[in-house]
C-alpha positions as CSV (number, residue, x, y, z in Angstrom):
1,M,48.0,-66.3,103.2
2,S,50.6,-64.3,101.4
3,E,48.2,-63.6,98.5
4,T,45.5,-62.2,100.9
5,K,48.0,-60.0,102.5
6,D,49.1,-58.6,99.2
7,E,45.6,-57.6,97.9
8,P,45.1,-54.9,100.6
9,R,48.5,-53.6,99.7
10,E,47.6,-53.1,96.0
11,Q,44.3,-51.3,96.9
12,T,46.3,-49.0,99.1
13,E,48.6,-48.1,96.2
14,R,45.7,-47.5,93.9
15,H,44.2,-44.9,96.3
16,R,47.5,-43.2,96.5
17,S,47.8,-42.9,92.8
18,V,44.3,-41.4,92.5
19,R,45.1,-38.8,95.2
20,S,48.3,-37.9,93.4
21,E,46.4,-37.2,90.2
22,K,43.7,-34.8,91.6
23,P,46.0,-31.8,92.3
24,E,46.9,-31.7,88.5
25,R,43.5,-30.2,87.5
26,P,44.2,-26.6,88.7
27,A,47.4,-26.7,86.6
28,A,45.4,-27.5,83.5
29,R,43.0,-24.7,84.3
30,E,45.9,-22.3,84.7
31,Q,47.3,-23.5,81.4
32,A,44.0,-22.7,79.7
33,D,43.9,-19.3,81.3
34,N,47.3,-18.6,80.1
35,R,46.4,-19.1,76.3
36,P,46.3,-16.0,74.1
37,R,43.0,-14.1,73.9
38,D,43.2,-13.8,70.0
39,E,43.2,-17.5,69.4
40,P,39.5,-18.4,68.5
41,T,37.8,-21.1,70.3
42,D,35.6,-23.8,68.9
43,H,32.5,-22.0,70.2
44,D,33.5,-18.7,68.4
45,S,34.2,-20.3,65.1
46,G,30.7,-21.9,65.1
47,H,29.1,-18.5,65.6
48,S,31.0,-17.0,62.7
49,R,30.0,-19.8,60.4
50,T,26.3,-19.1,61.1
51,R,26.6,-15.4,60.3
52,W,27.8,-15.9,56.6
53,P,24.5,-17.0,55.1
54,L,22.8,-14.0,56.7
55,I,25.4,-11.7,55.2
56,I,25.1,-13.2,51.7
57,L,21.3,-13.0,51.9
58,A,21.5,-9.3,52.9
59,L,23.8,-8.6,50.0
60,V,21.5,-10.4,47.6
61,V,18.5,-8.3,48.9
62,V,20.5,-5.1,48.5
63,I,21.6,-6.0,45.0
64,A,18.0,-6.9,44.0
65,I,16.7,-3.6,45.4
66,I,19.3,-1.7,43.5
67,A,18.6,-3.6,40.3
68,G,14.9,-3.1,40.7
69,V,15.3,0.7,41.2
70,A,17.6,0.9,38.3
71,Y,15.2,-1.1,36.1
72,W,12.3,1.2,37.2
73,L,14.3,4.3,36.4
74,L,15.2,3.0,33.0
75,T,11.8,1.8,32.0
76,R,9.4,4.2,33.7
77,N,9.2,6.3,30.6
78,L,8.7,3.4,28.2
79,E,5.5,1.7,27.0
80,S,5.7,-1.5,25.0
81,T,3.4,-4.2,23.8
82,D,3.6,-7.5,21.9
83,D,0.2,-7.0,20.4
84,A,1.5,-5.3,17.3
85,Y,1.7,-6.2,13.6
86,T,3.0,-4.7,10.4
87,E,0.4,-3.1,8.1
88,G,0.6,-1.7,4.5
89,N,-1.4,-1.0,1.4
90,A,-2.5,-4.2,-0.3
91,I,-4.1,-3.2,-3.6
92,A,-6.7,-5.8,-4.7
93,Y,-6.3,-5.7,-8.5
94,A,-9.4,-6.8,-10.5
95,A,-10.1,-7.0,-14.2
96,K,-12.5,-4.3,-15.6
97,V,-13.5,-6.3,-18.7
98,S,-14.1,-9.9,-19.4
99,G,-12.1,-12.1,-21.7
100,Y,-9.3,-14.6,-22.1
101,V,-5.8,-13.8,-20.9
102,I,-3.5,-14.0,-23.9
103,Q,-0.3,-12.7,-22.2
104,L,0.9,-12.9,-18.6
105,N,4.0,-10.9,-17.7
106,I,4.1,-11.6,-13.9
107,D,4.7,-14.5,-11.5
108,D,4.2,-15.1,-7.8
109,N,6.1,-12.6,-5.6
110,T,7.3,-10.5,-8.6
111,F,8.2,-6.9,-7.9
112,V,6.7,-4.5,-10.4
113,H,6.9,-0.8,-11.0
114,A,4.1,1.6,-11.7
115,G,3.2,1.6,-15.4
116,D,4.4,-2.0,-16.1
117,S,2.1,-4.1,-18.2
118,L,1.0,-7.0,-16.0
119,L,-1.3,-9.1,-18.3
120,K,-3.3,-8.7,-21.5
121,I,-6.9,-9.8,-22.3
122,D,-8.0,-10.7,-25.8
123,P,-8.9,-7.2,-27.3
124,R,-10.7,-8.2,-30.5
125,D,-14.2,-7.7,-29.2
126,Y,-13.4,-4.4,-27.8
127,T,-11.6,-3.3,-31.0
128,T,-14.8,-4.0,-32.9
129,A,-16.9,-2.1,-30.4
130,R,-14.5,0.8,-30.7
131,D,-14.8,0.8,-34.5
132,Q,-18.6,0.7,-34.3
133,A,-18.6,3.7,-31.9
134,Q,-16.3,5.6,-34.3
135,A,-18.8,5.0,-37.2
136,N,-21.8,6.1,-35.0
137,L,-19.8,9.3,-34.2
138,S,-19.2,10.0,-37.9
139,L,-22.9,9.6,-38.6
140,A,-23.9,11.9,-35.8
141,R,-21.5,14.5,-36.9
142,A,-22.9,14.4,-40.5
143,Q,-26.5,14.8,-39.1
144,L,-25.3,17.7,-37.0
145,S,-23.8,19.4,-40.1
146,S,-27.1,18.9,-42.0
147,A,-29.1,20.4,-39.1
148,Q,-26.8,23.4,-39.0
149,V,-27.4,24.0,-42.7
150,D,-31.2,23.7,-42.2
151,L,-31.0,26.3,-39.4
152,E,-29.3,28.7,-41.7
153,I,-31.9,28.1,-44.4
154,A,-34.7,28.5,-41.9
155,R,-33.3,31.9,-40.7
156,V,-33.7,33.1,-44.3
157,R,-36.7,31.2,-45.6
158,F,-39.3,31.8,-42.8
159,P,-39.0,35.6,-42.8
160,A,-39.2,35.6,-46.6
161,S,-42.3,33.3,-46.5
162,L,-44.0,35.7,-44.2
163,Q,-43.3,38.6,-46.5
164,Q,-44.6,36.6,-49.5
165,A,-47.8,35.6,-47.6
166,Q,-48.4,39.2,-46.7
167,A,-47.9,40.3,-50.3
168,Q,-50.4,37.7,-51.5
169,L,-52.8,38.9,-48.9
170,Q,-52.6,42.4,-50.2
171,Q,-53.1,41.2,-53.7
172,A,-56.2,39.2,-52.7
173,Q,-57.6,42.2,-50.8
174,A,-57.1,44.4,-53.9
175,N,-58.9,41.8,-56.1
176,Q,-61.7,41.6,-53.5
177,A,-62.1,45.4,-53.5
178,Q,-62.3,45.5,-57.3
179,A,-64.8,42.6,-57.3
180,E,-66.9,44.5,-54.7
181,R,-67.0,47.6,-56.9
182,E,-68.1,45.5,-59.9
183,Y,-70.7,43.8,-57.9
184,R,-72.2,47.0,-56.7
185,R,-72.1,48.5,-60.2
186,Q,-73.9,45.5,-61.7
187,H,-76.6,45.6,-59.0
188,T,-77.2,49.3,-59.1
189,V,-77.4,50.0,-62.8
190,D,-80.7,49.8,-64.8
191,P,-81.4,46.2,-65.5
192,R,-81.9,47.2,-69.1
193,A,-78.3,48.4,-69.3
194,T,-76.8,45.0,-68.2
195,T,-77.4,41.4,-68.5
196,Q,-78.0,38.7,-65.9
197,T,-74.8,37.1,-67.0
198,N,-72.8,40.1,-66.0
199,I,-74.6,40.2,-62.7
200,D,-73.8,36.6,-62.0
201,Q,-70.2,37.0,-63.0
202,A,-69.8,39.9,-60.7
203,T,-71.3,37.9,-57.8
204,A,-69.0,35.0,-58.5
205,Q,-65.9,37.2,-58.8
206,L,-66.7,38.7,-55.4
207,Q,-67.0,35.3,-53.8
208,T,-63.8,34.1,-55.4
209,T,-61.8,37.1,-54.2
210,T,-63.3,36.9,-50.7
211,A,-62.1,33.3,-50.5
212,A,-58.7,34.3,-51.8
213,V,-58.4,36.9,-49.1
214,A,-59.3,34.3,-46.5
215,N,-56.7,31.9,-47.9
216,A,-54.1,34.7,-48.0
217,Q,-54.8,35.6,-44.4
218,A,-54.4,31.9,-43.3
219,Q,-51.0,31.8,-45.2
220,V,-50.0,34.9,-43.4
221,Q,-50.8,33.3,-40.0
222,V,-48.8,30.2,-40.9
223,A,-45.8,32.3,-42.1
224,A,-46.0,34.5,-39.1
225,L,-44.5,31.7,-36.9
226,V,-41.0,32.7,-37.9
227,Q,-39.4,32.6,-34.5
228,Q,-41.1,29.3,-33.7
229,N,-39.8,27.7,-36.9
230,I,-36.3,29.0,-36.3
231,Q,-36.5,27.8,-32.7
232,A,-37.4,24.3,-34.0
233,A,-34.4,24.4,-36.4
234,E,-32.2,25.4,-33.5
235,D,-33.6,22.6,-31.3
236,T,-32.8,20.2,-34.1
237,V,-29.2,21.4,-34.1
238,R,-29.0,21.0,-30.4
239,Q,-30.4,17.5,-30.7
240,R,-27.8,16.6,-33.3
241,Q,-25.1,18.1,-31.0
242,A,-26.3,15.9,-28.2
243,Q,-26.2,12.8,-30.4
244,V,-22.6,13.8,-31.4
245,A,-21.7,14.1,-27.7
246,R,-23.3,10.7,-26.9
247,A,-21.4,9.2,-29.8
248,E,-18.2,10.7,-28.6
249,A,-18.9,9.3,-25.1
250,N,-19.5,5.9,-26.5
251,L,-16.3,6.1,-28.5
252,A,-14.4,7.2,-25.3
253,Q,-16.0,4.3,-23.4
254,A,-15.0,1.9,-26.1
255,D,-11.4,3.2,-26.0
256,V,-11.4,2.9,-22.3
257,N,-12.7,-0.7,-22.5
258,L,-10.1,-1.4,-25.0
259,S,-7.4,0.0,-22.8
260,Y,-8.7,-2.2,-19.9
261,T,-7.5,-5.2,-21.9
262,D,-4.0,-4.3,-20.9
263,L,-3.7,-4.3,-17.1
264,I,-1.1,-1.7,-15.9
265,A,0.5,-1.6,-12.4
266,P,-0.9,1.4,-10.5
267,A,2.0,1.5,-8.1
268,D,5.3,-0.1,-7.2
269,G,4.9,-3.3,-5.2
270,M,5.1,-7.1,-4.9
271,I,2.6,-9.4,-6.7
272,T,0.8,-11.6,-4.1
273,R,-1.9,-14.2,-4.2
274,R,-1.9,-14.5,-8.0
275,N,-4.9,-16.6,-9.3
276,V,-4.7,-16.1,-13.0
277,D,-2.7,-17.7,-15.8
278,N,-2.4,-17.7,-19.6
279,G,-5.7,-18.8,-21.1
280,T,-7.8,-18.1,-18.0
281,F,-11.2,-16.5,-18.7
282,V,-11.6,-13.6,-16.3
283,Q,-14.9,-11.9,-15.5
284,A,-15.3,-8.1,-15.1
285,G,-14.7,-7.3,-11.5
286,Q,-12.9,-10.6,-10.8
287,Q,-9.9,-10.2,-8.5
288,V,-6.7,-11.6,-10.1
289,F,-4.0,-10.7,-7.6
290,Y,-2.8,-8.3,-4.9
291,I,-0.1,-5.6,-5.2
292,V,1.6,-5.0,-1.8
293,T,3.3,-1.6,-1.9
294,P,6.7,-1.1,-0.1
295,H,5.2,1.4,2.3
296,V,4.8,-0.4,5.6
297,W,3.8,0.8,9.1
298,V,3.0,-0.8,12.4
299,T,-0.3,-1.0,14.1
300,A,0.2,-1.5,17.9
301,N,-2.7,-2.3,20.1
302,F,-1.8,-0.7,23.4
303,K,-3.8,-1.1,26.6
304,E,-5.9,1.9,27.5
305,T,-3.8,2.3,30.7
306,Q,-0.7,2.9,28.6
307,L,-2.1,5.9,26.7
308,A,-1.9,8.6,29.4
309,D,1.4,10.1,28.2
310,M,1.4,8.8,24.6
311,R,1.4,11.5,22.0
312,P,2.0,11.7,18.2
313,G,5.6,12.3,17.3
314,Q,7.1,10.3,20.2
315,H,10.1,8.1,19.3
316,V,9.5,4.4,19.0
317,S,12.0,1.5,18.8
318,I,10.7,-1.6,17.0
319,D,11.9,-5.2,17.3
320,V,10.8,-7.7,14.7
321,D,10.2,-11.3,15.7
322,A,11.1,-12.6,12.2
323,Y,14.4,-10.8,12.2
324,P,16.0,-10.7,15.6
325,N,19.0,-8.6,14.4
326,L,16.8,-6.0,12.7
327,H,16.1,-3.0,14.9
328,L,13.8,-0.3,13.4
329,Q,13.2,3.3,14.5
330,G,10.0,5.2,14.1
331,H,7.6,7.6,15.6
332,V,3.9,7.6,16.7
333,D,1.8,8.9,13.8
334,S,-1.7,8.8,15.3
335,I,-3.9,7.2,17.9
336,Q,-7.2,5.8,16.8
337,Q,-10.3,7.5,18.3
338,G,-11.8,4.4,19.6
339,S,-10.9,1.0,20.9
340,G,-10.8,-2.1,18.7
341,A,-13.9,-3.5,20.4
342,R,-15.9,-0.4,19.6
343,F,-15.5,-0.9,15.8
344,S,-15.9,-4.7,15.9
345,A,-18.7,-6.4,14.0
346,F,-20.6,-7.1,17.2
347,P,-19.7,-4.4,19.8
348,A,-20.2,-5.3,23.4
349,E,-23.4,-4.2,25.1
350,N,-22.2,-3.3,28.6
351,A,-25.6,-1.9,29.6
352,T,-27.2,-5.4,29.6
353,G,-26.6,-8.4,31.9
354,N,-23.7,-8.7,34.3
355,F,-20.7,-6.5,33.8
356,V,-17.0,-7.5,34.0
357,K,-14.5,-4.7,33.4
358,I,-12.0,-5.6,30.7
359,V,-9.0,-3.5,29.8
360,R,-9.5,-2.3,26.2
361,R,-6.9,-1.9,23.6
362,V,-6.6,1.1,21.3
363,P,-4.7,0.8,17.9
364,V,-1.8,3.2,17.5
365,K,-0.3,3.8,14.1
366,I,3.5,3.9,14.1
367,I,5.5,5.1,11.1
368,I,8.9,3.4,10.4
369,D,11.6,6.1,9.9
370,S,14.8,4.1,9.6
371,G,16.3,0.6,9.8
372,L,14.7,-1.0,6.7
373,D,17.0,-1.9,3.7
374,N,16.6,-3.7,0.5
375,Q,17.4,-7.0,2.1
376,H,14.6,-6.8,4.7
377,G,11.2,-6.2,3.1
378,L,8.7,-6.6,5.9
379,P,5.7,-8.8,5.0
380,L,2.3,-7.6,6.2
381,G,0.9,-9.1,9.3
382,I,4.1,-10.2,11.1
383,S,4.6,-9.7,14.8
384,V,6.7,-6.8,16.1
385,E,7.3,-5.4,19.6
386,P,7.4,-1.5,19.6
387,T,8.6,0.4,22.6
388,V,7.4,4.1,22.9
389,T,9.4,6.7,24.8
390,V,6.5,8.6,26.3
391,R,8.6,11.3,28.0
């Protein structure tokens, strides 16, 4: 009974304790209202954390825009291409005469100077040909001298022969006139005053003198060709002179062929692709090596859309792939009047079939002004990247 009486009492005490706790809530609210306004709440700190990525993104966008504008300002007047290569003079050296190589003075990648002896071919055959040409020239000169003497003789002999023939004609005509008088006298006198023998002799004498006159006239006609005979002698002299000139040309050719047995460097350069050695038999016209001269330039194939402001004389900076630390300076020399496709072996026929527009490339020649030294000889055909300042 005592326990049942105590239970309602405990419940009553619990209710009292709950009621006593309820009035404390307004006090907590007042305490919260009395806190300083500057102190951030948990809600405000969460908002501030969400703003930082947006601020960083905005800064990145601004920096990117500034960098892009700066890059455009710095590169708007520059045109570059990676389709560019070094070019130069590669002299294909070939033998002019045939023969065995008896002396070789070069090796692979040897630098030679203009006038250096590179190799020698056996000269004996060409020495013999030279001596034979010299003998033919001596013979032709002797024949010319004889023809000149004959011309001088002809200029004197043929006029004298004409005069002699004319004198003989006059003598024959005089004999004929005398024979005619004797003939008339023998035929007009009284037959008793002469004999038949005298008559026959007069007749024969007239016939003989008449024939002599005809012969003398023929001799005069032959001797009258004075100018023709002299012209023939002069023609003979000119013929002999031509033979002398031909013999001199043959001798000169023989000397040239003999000189071709010693191959001389035509210019300074580097020996490349040598395919000859001592004892090699070379044919006339056979290529034996290349000589690459030190003069090197750049051929850059720019797109046609890059040529609007490009002009000869504009400054060019050149980077060489083979030598990253080598920076060359040059200028635009000229722009080819035609794209590479136009001068290809099989140009495109755009007027037939379907058409697809392709940006063409035009070769631009660039001269290197500075940056090269003795340590960096640029091989031909290596890749470079030129940048042209178009404005």
